[in-house]
Residue frames as a rotation matrix with the C-alpha (Angstrom) as fourth column:
UNK 1
0.579 0.816 0.000 0.00
0.816 -0.579 0.000 0.00
0.000 0.000 -1.000 0.00
UNK 2
-0.389 -0.724 0.569 1.46
0.718 -0.625 -0.305 3.35
0.577 0.291 0.764 -1.05
UNK 3
-0.135 0.269 -0.954 1.32
0.808 -0.527 -0.263 6.38
-0.573 -0.806 -0.147 1.20
UNK 4
0.709 0.395 0.584 -0.06
0.645 -0.699 -0.309 9.66
0.286 0.596 -0.750 0.01
UNK 5
-0.209 -0.862 0.463 2.40
0.543 -0.496 -0.678 12.53
0.814 0.109 0.571 -0.13
UNK 6
0.200 0.347 0.916 0.45
-0.508 -0.763 0.400 14.44
0.838 -0.546 0.024 2.54
UNK 7
0.988 0.148 -0.051 0.86
-0.045 0.582 0.812 11.53
0.150 -0.800 0.581 4.96
UNK 8
0.318 -0.945 -0.074 4.60
0.873 0.322 -0.366 11.35
0.370 0.051 0.928 4.24
UNK 9
-0.198 -0.346 0.917 4.88
0.063 -0.938 -0.341 15.13
0.978 -0.010 0.208 4.85
UNK 10
0.670 0.513 0.537 3.07
-0.517 -0.197 0.833 14.68
0.533 -0.835 0.134 8.19
UNK 11
0.878 -0.392 -0.274 5.51
0.475 0.780 0.407 11.93
0.054 -0.487 0.872 9.18
UNK 12
-0.049 -0.924 0.379 8.47
0.733 -0.292 -0.615 14.10
0.679 0.248 0.691 8.17
UNK 13
0.076 0.151 0.986 7.10
-0.345 -0.924 0.168 16.98
0.936 -0.353 -0.018 10.25
UNK 14
0.947 0.287 0.146 6.71
-0.244 0.344 0.907 14.69
0.210 -0.894 0.396 13.29
UNK 15
0.575 -0.802 -0.165 10.26
0.806 0.589 -0.056 13.38
0.142 -0.100 0.985 12.85
UNK 16
-0.143 -0.612 0.778 11.62
0.362 -0.764 -0.535 16.91
0.921 0.205 0.331 12.52
UNK 17
0.469 0.388 0.793 9.90
-0.573 -0.550 0.608 17.84
0.672 -0.740 -0.035 15.78
UNK 18
0.979 -0.155 -0.131 11.35
0.203 0.740 0.641 14.74
-0.003 -0.654 0.756 17.47
UNK 19
0.199 -0.960 0.199 14.79
0.843 0.064 -0.534 15.69
0.500 0.274 0.822 16.16
UNK 20
-0.013 -0.135 0.991 14.43
-0.130 -0.982 -0.135 19.24
0.991 -0.131 -0.005 17.45
UNK 21
0.819 0.383 0.428 13.39
-0.472 0.023 0.882 17.95
0.327 -0.924 0.199 20.89
UNK 22
0.808 -0.563 -0.170 16.29
0.588 0.774 0.232 15.49
0.001 -0.288 0.958 21.03
UNK 23
-0.018 -0.848 0.529 18.81
0.656 -0.409 -0.634 18.14
0.754 0.336 0.564 19.95
UNK 24
0.270 0.191 0.944 17.48
-0.442 -0.846 0.298 20.57
0.855 -0.498 -0.144 22.56
UNK 25
0.987 0.117 0.107 17.76
-0.151 0.489 0.859 17.92
0.048 -0.864 0.501 25.28
UNK 26
0.506 -0.862 -0.005 21.33
0.847 0.499 -0.183 17.07
0.161 0.089 0.983 24.19
UNK 27
-0.037 -0.508 0.861 22.31
0.300 -0.827 -0.475 20.76
0.953 0.240 0.182 24.00
UNK 28
0.609 0.322 0.725 21.00
-0.550 -0.487 0.679 21.40
0.572 -0.812 -0.119 27.50
UNK 29
0.956 -0.279 -0.091 22.91
0.276 0.749 0.603 18.39
-0.100 -0.601 0.793 28.85
UNK 30
0.173 -0.944 0.281 26.17
0.904 0.039 -0.426 19.40
0.391 0.328 0.860 27.19
UNK 31
0.128 -0.052 0.990 25.61
-0.021 -0.999 -0.050 23.02
0.992 -0.015 -0.129 28.24
UNK 32
0.912 0.233 0.338 25.17
-0.337 -0.047 0.940 22.06
0.235 -0.971 0.035 31.90
UNK 33
0.704 -0.707 -0.064 28.35
0.689 0.660 0.300 19.97
-0.170 -0.256 0.952 31.79
UNK 34
0.027 -0.706 0.708 30.27
0.712 -0.484 -0.509 22.80
0.702 0.518 0.489 30.08
UNK 35
0.420 0.195 0.886 29.12
-0.329 -0.877 0.349 25.30
0.846 -0.438 -0.304 32.70
UNK 36
0.995 -0.074 0.060 30.10
-0.024 0.414 0.910 22.97
-0.092 -0.907 0.411 35.53
UNK 37
0.410 -0.896 0.168 33.55
0.911 0.411 -0.035 22.66
-0.038 0.167 0.985 33.92
UNK 38
0.075 -0.366 -0.927 33.89
0.422 -0.831 0.363 26.46
-0.904 -0.418 0.092 33.89
UNK 39
-0.518 -0.312 0.797 33.57
0.848 -0.059 0.527 27.04
-0.118 0.948 0.295 30.15
UNK 40
0.535 0.799 0.275 31.03
0.812 -0.576 0.093 29.79
0.232 0.173 -0.957 30.71
UNK 41
0.745 -0.311 -0.590 33.77
0.200 -0.740 0.643 31.94
-0.637 -0.597 -0.489 32.23
UNK 42
-0.311 -0.910 0.272 36.19
0.538 0.067 0.840 31.57
-0.783 0.408 0.469 29.33
UNK 43
0.604 0.426 -0.673 36.12
-0.290 -0.669 -0.684 34.24
-0.742 0.609 -0.281 26.67
UNK 44
-0.571 -0.755 0.324 37.23
0.035 0.371 0.928 32.65
-0.820 0.541 -0.185 23.42
UNK 45
-0.568 0.315 -0.760 36.30
-0.820 -0.296 0.490 32.65
-0.070 0.902 0.427 19.77
UNK 46
0.358 0.824 0.440 33.29
-0.721 0.543 -0.430 30.43
-0.593 -0.163 0.789 19.08
UNK 47
0.700 -0.153 -0.697 35.13
-0.544 0.519 -0.660 28.70
0.463 0.841 0.280 16.23
UNK 48
-0.419 -0.908 0.008 38.03
-0.639 0.289 -0.712 27.79
0.644 -0.304 -0.702 18.52
UNK 49
-0.418 0.348 0.839 35.64
-0.781 0.335 -0.528 26.41
-0.465 -0.876 0.132 21.11
UNK 50
0.702 0.698 -0.140 33.80
-0.653 0.553 -0.516 24.37
-0.283 0.454 0.845 18.48
UNK 51
0.307 -0.682 -0.664 37.12
-0.552 0.440 -0.708 22.98
0.775 0.584 -0.242 17.22
UNK 52
-0.670 -0.547 0.502 38.04
-0.710 0.277 -0.647 21.99
0.215 -0.790 -0.574 20.78
UNK 53
0.063 0.783 0.618 34.69
-0.737 0.454 -0.500 20.22
-0.673 -0.424 0.606 21.19
UNK 54
0.772 0.191 -0.606 35.21
-0.603 0.522 -0.603 18.40
0.201 0.831 0.518 17.89
UNK 55
-0.239 -0.934 -0.264 38.65
-0.610 0.356 -0.708 17.27
0.755 -0.008 -0.655 19.07
UNK 56
-0.596 0.082 0.799 37.14
-0.750 0.300 -0.590 16.07
-0.288 -0.950 -0.117 22.33
UNK 57
0.518 0.851 0.084 34.40
-0.722 0.488 -0.491 14.18
-0.459 0.194 0.867 20.49
UNK 58
0.499 -0.408 -0.764 37.01
-0.570 0.510 -0.645 12.45
0.653 0.757 0.022 18.31
UNK 59
-0.597 -0.759 0.259 39.02
-0.676 0.302 -0.672 11.43
0.432 -0.576 -0.694 21.37
UNK 60
-0.256 0.580 0.773 35.94
-0.717 0.422 -0.555 9.83
-0.648 -0.697 0.308 22.95
UNK 61
0.735 0.537 -0.414 35.05
-0.670 0.480 -0.566 8.08
-0.105 0.694 0.713 19.69
UNK 62
0.154 -0.778 -0.609 38.57
-0.514 0.463 -0.722 6.61
0.844 0.424 -0.328 19.55
UNK 63
0.700 0.200 -0.686 38.24
0.381 0.707 0.595 5.45
0.604 -0.678 0.419 23.16
UNK 64
-0.498 -0.867 0.014 40.76
0.512 -0.307 -0.802 7.87
0.700 -0.392 0.597 24.60
UNK 65
0.653 0.756 -0.043 39.50
0.424 -0.318 0.848 8.92
0.627 -0.572 -0.528 28.02
UNK 66
-0.390 -0.727 0.564 41.03
-0.147 -0.556 -0.818 11.49
0.909 -0.402 0.110 30.32
UNK 67
-0.351 0.260 -0.899 40.72
0.857 0.476 -0.197 10.62
0.376 -0.840 -0.390 34.03
UNK 68
0.345 0.536 0.771 38.56
0.069 -0.833 0.549 12.98
0.936 -0.136 -0.324 36.05
UNK 69
-0.640 -0.530 0.557 39.33
-0.469 -0.306 -0.829 14.45
0.609 -0.791 -0.053 39.44
UNK 70
0.086 0.693 0.715 37.91
-0.996 0.043 0.079 12.90
0.024 -0.719 0.694 42.57
UNK 71
0.108 0.039 0.993 37.02
-0.442 0.897 0.012 9.29
-0.891 -0.440 0.114 43.24
UNK 72
0.551 0.085 0.830 38.24
0.484 0.778 -0.401 6.89
-0.680 0.623 0.387 40.61
UNK 73
0.679 -0.304 -0.668 40.63
-0.555 -0.808 -0.197 9.40
-0.479 0.505 -0.718 39.07
UNK 74
-0.418 -0.908 -0.005 43.06
-0.727 0.331 0.602 6.60
-0.545 0.256 -0.798 38.30
UNK 75
-0.415 0.370 0.831 40.39
0.458 0.874 -0.161 4.47
-0.786 0.314 -0.532 36.65
UNK 76
-0.927 0.105 -0.359 39.02
-0.358 -0.527 0.771 4.98
-0.109 0.843 0.527 33.18
UNK 77
-0.027 0.991 0.129 35.41
-0.699 0.074 -0.712 4.77
-0.715 -0.110 0.691 32.16
UNK 78
0.813 0.205 -0.545 36.51
-0.551 0.573 -0.607 2.54
0.188 0.794 0.579 29.28
UNK 79
0.704 -0.534 0.469 38.64
-0.030 0.637 0.771 -0.43
-0.710 -0.557 0.432 30.17
UNK 80
0.145 -0.781 0.608 42.08
0.828 0.432 0.358 -0.39
-0.542 0.451 0.709 28.59
UNK 81
0.854 0.195 0.482 41.73
0.455 -0.727 -0.513 3.16
0.251 0.658 -0.710 27.28
UNK 82
-0.261 -0.961 -0.094 44.83
0.954 -0.242 -0.175 5.24
0.145 -0.136 0.980 26.93
UNK 83
0.524 0.434 -0.733 44.83
0.592 -0.804 -0.053 8.75
-0.612 -0.407 -0.678 28.28
UNK 84
0.124 -0.441 0.889 45.72
0.789 -0.499 -0.358 11.81
0.602 0.746 0.286 26.29
UNK 85
-0.554 -0.371 -0.746 47.34
0.788 -0.524 -0.325 14.66
-0.270 -0.767 0.582 28.22
UNK 86
0.561 0.731 0.387 45.24
0.772 -0.631 0.073 17.77
0.297 0.258 -0.919 28.58
UNK 87
-0.491 -0.774 0.398 47.12
0.590 -0.633 -0.502 21.06
0.641 -0.012 0.768 28.46
UNK 88
0.581 0.638 -0.505 46.50
0.812 -0.415 0.410 23.57
0.052 -0.649 -0.759 31.21
UNK 89
-0.237 -0.648 -0.724 47.58
0.656 -0.656 0.373 27.07
-0.717 -0.386 0.581 32.02
UNK 90
0.051 0.279 -0.959 47.57
-0.266 -0.922 -0.282 30.28
-0.963 0.270 0.028 29.97
UNK 91
-0.737 -0.419 -0.530 48.78
-0.598 0.039 0.801 28.69
-0.315 0.907 -0.279 26.74
UNK 92
-0.899 0.392 0.195 45.99
0.424 0.892 0.160 26.12
-0.111 0.226 -0.968 26.81
UNK 93
-0.283 0.857 -0.430 43.16
0.230 -0.375 -0.898 28.62
-0.931 -0.353 -0.091 27.05
UNK 94
-0.258 0.153 0.954 43.33
0.962 0.136 0.238 29.44
-0.093 0.979 -0.182 23.36
UNK 95
0.800 0.535 -0.270 42.73
0.538 -0.840 -0.071 33.05
-0.265 -0.088 -0.960 24.29
UNK 96
-0.105 -0.907 0.408 45.13
0.994 -0.108 0.017 35.01
0.029 0.408 0.913 22.11
UNK 97
0.742 0.418 0.523 43.84
0.421 -0.899 0.121 38.45
0.521 0.130 -0.843 23.05
UNK 98
-0.344 -0.916 -0.206 46.50
0.834 -0.198 -0.515 40.94
0.431 -0.349 0.832 24.07
């Protein structure tokens, strides 16, 4: 049985709304985590920040996990994962304003 184009459009509209809701939920989650990490206080170019997030996403996709502070800091959330050093200090901020 073939669907009418109007029914397909309705399904597409529902899926677009579901996508929008899912993206909003994900953005709020990532935003809360970023604020807890102190990123809200850093003044940097949006493109630089996006590039840093893309790098971080690639590291997680490859299974490279950086230990967190606190309990279990010496354990990784993924067994056998290798850590990648995270730069800190003024040079790591990416803020090149003089």
